[in-house]
C-alpha positions as CSV (number, residue, x, y, z in Angstrom):
1,M,7.0,-7.7,-9.0
2,L,6.1,-4.9,-11.5
3,Q,6.3,-7.4,-14.3
4,S,3.8,-9.7,-12.5
5,I,1.4,-6.9,-11.6
6,L,1.5,-5.2,-15.1
7,P,2.6,-7.8,-17.6
8,D,1.1,-5.9,-20.6
9,L,3.7,-3.1,-20.2
10,G,6.6,-5.4,-21.0
11,I,8.7,-3.9,-18.2
12,T,12.3,-5.1,-18.5
13,E,14.3,-2.6,-16.6
14,V,13.6,0.1,-13.9
15,E,15.6,2.6,-12.0
16,V,14.5,2.3,-8.3
17,T,14.6,4.9,-5.6
18,P,13.5,3.6,-2.2
19,Q,11.9,6.0,0.2
20,K,11.8,8.9,-2.3
21,Q,10.7,12.1,-0.7
22,L,8.2,14.3,-2.6
23,N,6.5,17.6,-1.8
24,K,9.3,18.9,0.5
25,K,7.6,22.3,1.0
26,L,7.8,23.1,4.7
27,L,4.1,24.1,5.1
28,E,2.5,21.2,3.2
29,K,2.1,17.5,3.9
30,N,5.2,15.7,3.0
31,V,5.1,12.3,1.2
32,I,7.7,9.6,1.3
33,M,7.2,7.0,-1.4
34,D,8.0,3.4,-0.3
35,L,9.4,2.4,-3.7
36,W,9.6,4.8,-6.6
37,A,10.7,3.4,-10.0
38,K,11.0,4.7,-13.5
39,N,11.4,2.6,-16.6
40,K,13.3,3.4,-19.8
41,D,10.1,4.8,-21.4
42,G,9.7,7.4,-18.6
43,K,6.7,5.6,-17.0
44,I,6.7,6.1,-13.2
45,F,5.7,3.4,-10.7
46,D,5.0,4.0,-7.0
47,V,4.6,0.9,-4.8
48,E,3.2,1.5,-1.4
49,M,3.0,-1.1,1.4
50,Q,0.3,-0.4,3.9
51,T,0.1,-2.4,7.1
52,T,-2.6,-0.5,9.1
53,K,-6.1,0.5,8.2
54,Q,-6.6,4.2,7.5
55,K,-9.6,6.4,6.9
56,W,-10.5,7.2,3.4
57,P,-8.1,5.0,1.3
58,G,-9.5,6.4,-2.0
59,V,-8.6,9.9,-0.9
60,R,-5.1,8.7,-0.1
61,F,-4.8,7.2,-3.6
62,R,-5.8,10.5,-5.1
63,Y,-3.3,12.4,-3.0
64,Y,-0.4,10.2,-4.0
65,Q,-1.4,10.4,-7.7
66,S,-1.5,14.2,-7.5
67,I,1.9,14.5,-5.8
68,S,3.4,12.1,-8.4
69,D,1.9,14.1,-11.3
70,Q,3.4,17.3,-9.8
71,D,6.8,15.7,-9.4
72,S,6.8,14.3,-13.0
73,L,6.2,17.7,-14.6
74,K,9.3,19.9,-15.0
75,P,8.9,23.7,-14.7
76,G,7.7,25.2,-18.0
77,E,6.3,21.9,-19.3
78,D,2.7,21.7,-20.5
79,L,0.2,19.4,-18.8
80,D,0.3,17.0,-21.7
81,Q,3.9,16.2,-20.6
82,I,2.8,14.5,-17.4
83,R,4.4,11.1,-17.3
84,E,2.3,8.0,-17.3
85,T,2.2,7.0,-13.6
86,Y,1.1,3.8,-11.8
87,I,0.3,4.0,-8.1
88,I,0.2,0.5,-6.5
89,F,-1.0,0.1,-2.9
90,I,-0.4,-3.4,-1.4
91,Y,-2.4,-4.3,1.7
92,P,-2.5,-7.5,3.8
93,F,-6.3,-6.8,4.1
94,D,-9.2,-5.3,2.1
95,P,-8.8,-1.5,2.6
96,F,-12.4,-0.9,1.8
97,G,-13.8,-3.5,4.1
């Protein structure tokens, strides 16, 4: 599926973690990624399947991107070490109407 969506990346192999849990801090909003994958180059892919309409889909995209960026950076790494990340939301409808 990732090869079909992003053919220019030449994805040949990924390590997949279904239902990856990020942001496990007790006082903050938890995120469970539907499908989390990383390829051999270190690029990260998050595929989200949404079945219900939600308010502010653009804000939701931004939130998932920020959580992914936080998770990709190891303690002590500079911001230029953030991994290239692709957040893909799949809807059975137009989320923006």
